[in-house]
C-alpha positions in Angstrom: 0.1 0.0 0.1 2.8 2.4 0.8 5.7 1.5 -1.4 8.6 2.7 -1.3 8.1 3.2 2.5 8.8 0.1 4.6 6.3 -0.6 7.2 5.1 -2.7 10.2 1.5 -3.7 10.3 -0.8 -5.1 12.8 -1.3 -8.9 12.7 -5.1 -8.5 12.5 -6.9 -7.6 9.3 -10.3 -5.8 9.3 -12.2 -5.1 6.1 -11.6 -1.6 4.8 -9.3 -0.6 7.7 -5.5 0.1 7.1 -2.8 0.7 9.8 0.9 0.6 9.8 3.9 2.2 11.3 6.4 3.7 8.8 9.9 2.7 9.5 13.2 4.8 9.5 14.7 2.7 6.8 16.8 4.5 4.2 15.2 5.9 1.1 17.3 7.4 -1.8 20.2 7.8 0.8 18.3 9.4 3.5 16.3 7.9 6.5 12.7 8.4 6.4 11.4 10.8 9.0 8.1 12.8 9.5 9.8 15.4 11.9 8.6 18.8 11.7 12.2 20.1 12.2 13.6 19.2 8.9 13.1 19.5 5.2 13.4 15.8 4.9 10.2 15.6 7.3 8.2 17.9 5.0 9.2 15.6 1.9 8.2 12.6 3.6 4.9 13.9 4.7 4.1 15.2 1.3 5.0 11.8 -0.3 2.7 10.1 2.3 -0.1 12.3 1.5 0.2 11.5 -2.1 0.3 7.7 -1.5 -2.8 7.9 0.6 -4.8 9.8 -1.9 -7.8 10.0 -2.2 -8.1 10.1 1.6 -8.6 13.5 3.3 -5.4 15.6 3.9 -3.5 14.4 7.0 -4.1 16.2 10.3 -0.8 16.0 11.9 -0.9 16.7 15.5 1.3 19.0 17.8 1.9 16.5 20.5 2.4 17.8 23.8 2.4 14.7 26.1 -1.1 15.7 27.4 -4.4 13.8 27.5 -6.4 15.5 24.8 -8.2 13.3 22.1 -9.1 14.9 18.9 -12.1 13.9 16.9 -11.4 13.9 13.0 -12.0 15.3 10.5 -10.5 18.7 11.5 -8.7 21.3 9.3 -5.1 20.2 9.0 -3.7 22.9 11.2 -1.5 20.9 13.8 -3.9 21.0 16.7 -2.5 20.3 20.0 -3.5 16.6 20.9 -1.8 13.3 21.6 -4.4 11.1 20.1 -7.1 11.3 17.4 -10.0 9.2 16.3 -12.7 9.2 13.6 -15.9 7.7 12.6 -15.5 8.9 9.0 -14.1 7.1 6.0 -11.0 8.5 4.2 -10.0 10.4 7.3 -6.4 9.6 8.6 -5.5 9.3 12.2 -1.6 9.8 12.8 0.8 10.3 15.5 4.6 10.5 15.4 7.1 8.5 17.7 10.5 7.9 18.5 10.5 5.8 21.5 7.0 6.5 22.8 4.4 3.8 22.0 2.0 4.3 19.0 -1.2 2.4 19.8 -3.9 1.9 17.2 -7.5 1.1 17.8 -10.1 -0.2 15.4 -13.7 -1.5 16.0 -14.2 -4.9 14.6 -17.1 -3.8 12.3 -14.9 -1.1 10.8 -16.9 1.9 11.9 -14.3 3.7 14.2 -10.4 3.9 14.4 -8.0 5.9 16.4 -4.4 6.2 17.4 -2.6 7.3 20.6 0.9 8.8 21.3 1.5 6.8 24.6 4.7 7.9 26.3 5.5 7.9 30.0 3.4 10.9 30.7 0.4 9.8 28.5 0.3 6.4 30.1 0.5 7.9 33.7 -2.4 10.2 33.1 -4.5 7.5 31.5 -4.5 8.4 27.8 -5.1 4.8 26.7 -8.0 4.2 28.9 -9.6 7.7 27.8 -9.4 6.3 24.1 -11.0 3.0 25.0 -13.9 4.9 26.7 -14.3 7.2 23.8 -14.7 4.5 21.3 -17.0 2.4 23.7 -17.6 -1.3 23.8 -14.1 -2.3 24.4 -14.8 -6.0 23.9 -15.4 -5.0 20.1 -12.0 -3.2 19.8 -8.8 -4.5 18.2 -5.6 -2.7 19.5 -2.1 -2.9 18.2 0.9 -1.5 20.1 3.5 -0.2 17.5 7.3 0.1 18.1 8.5 1.7 21.3 11.3 1.5 23.7 11.8 -1.6 25.8 12.2 -1.7 29.5 15.9 -2.8 29.4 16.6 0.5 27.3 14.6 2.7 29.3 16.0 3.7 32.8 14.2 6.5 34.6 15.1 8.2 37.7 13.8 7.6 41.2 12.0 10.9 41.0 10.3 9.9 37.8 9.2 6.6 39.3 7.9 8.0 42.5 6.0 10.7 40.4 4.4 7.9 38.3 3.5 5.9 41.3 1.7 8.7 43.0 -1.0 8.5 40.4 -0.6 4.9 39.9 0.3 3.2 43.2 -0.5 -0.3 42.0 2.1 -0.3 39.3 5.4 -0.6 41.2 6.0 -4.0 39.8 6.6 -2.6 36.3 9.9 -0.9 37.6 13.1 -2.9 37.9 16.1 -1.6 39.8 19.1 -0.8 37.5 22.0 1.3 38.2 22.1 3.2 41.4 19.2 5.6 41.4 17.6 4.2 38.3 14.6 2.0 37.6 13.8 0.5 34.2 10.3 1.2 33.2 8.2 -1.2 31.1 6.1 1.0 29.1 5.0 -1.9 26.9 3.8 -3.9 29.8 1.8 -1.1 31.4 0.1 -0.4 28.2 -0.9 -3.9 27.7 -2.3 -4.1 31.4 -4.1 -0.7 31.1 -5.8 -2.0 28.0 -6.8 -5.3 29.3 -8.1 -3.8 32.7 -10.1 -1.4 30.5 -11.9 -4.2 28.9 -9.9 -5.0 25.8 -9.9 -8.7 25.2 -6.3 -10.1 25.6 -6.9 -12.0 22.3 -7.7 -8.5 20.7 -4.4 -7.1 21.8 -1.1 -7.5 19.9 2.2 -5.7 19.0 4.7 -4.5 21.6 7.5 -6.7 20.1 10.2 -4.1 19.2 12.8 -1.9 20.9 13.3 1.4 19.2 16.5 1.9 21.1 18.4 -1.2 19.6 16.9 -1.5 16.1 18.5 0.7 13.4 15.3 0.6 11.4 13.4 2.5 14.1 13.9 6.1 15.4 14.9 6.6 18.9 15.1 10.0 20.7 16.9 8.4 23.7 19.5 6.8 21.3 19.9 9.7 18.8 19.1 12.9 20.8 18.2 16.0 19.2 19.2 14.5 15.8 16.4 11.9 16.0 13.7 11.5 13.4 10.1 10.6 13.9 8.1 7.5 12.5 4.6 7.9 11.7 1.8 5.5 12.7 -1.5 5.8 11.1 -4.9 4.2 10.8 -7.8 5.0 8.5 -11.0 3.5 7.0 -11.6 3.1 3.3 
């Protein structure tokens, strides 16, 4: 569907629903990135829109690690939000990530889709749970967790751990002690458990199999710092 981009896709298939993460694999000598901080990002976004035609113009979000869910369609003006959803066909929901988890939602009957940018802060304040409630009837939702950073590559400070546990006191088991004063945080495990506790059936939940930090085909802000690009994860209905 998106040649020449290389993609990862959910292991489920629903009629009329398309979803994938576009990798950072090199294209014409340059890594693929959808960052808003480079000319390369503009070129990749333009090419993506051309490949997705005749779908509506992509509404790229200004992601701020908040809890806002945006219902599309909206004018493509980069509204502040960290998740979007739609009940409309040919309307593309997309987030950018480079260690945070992109989480795709789709109703089994193909009547609604959405995607969440789920980093430490978004997971802490319940953004995934909020999306489940927005789309309703969690037993009818299929969910795919795209590529993000794995626990072994994600040490956080004691202060970050303690702040997270203030709002989520039952989640101490997802932090494993590392170097002095550091704890490895398992974003993927938390996301899976939050989704199941929200009513998502375990057999409808997949993904969370990658580590952006160690995989050269994936962008990682923790690995590459300010030079990191951004992947795009999107979902839409024909």
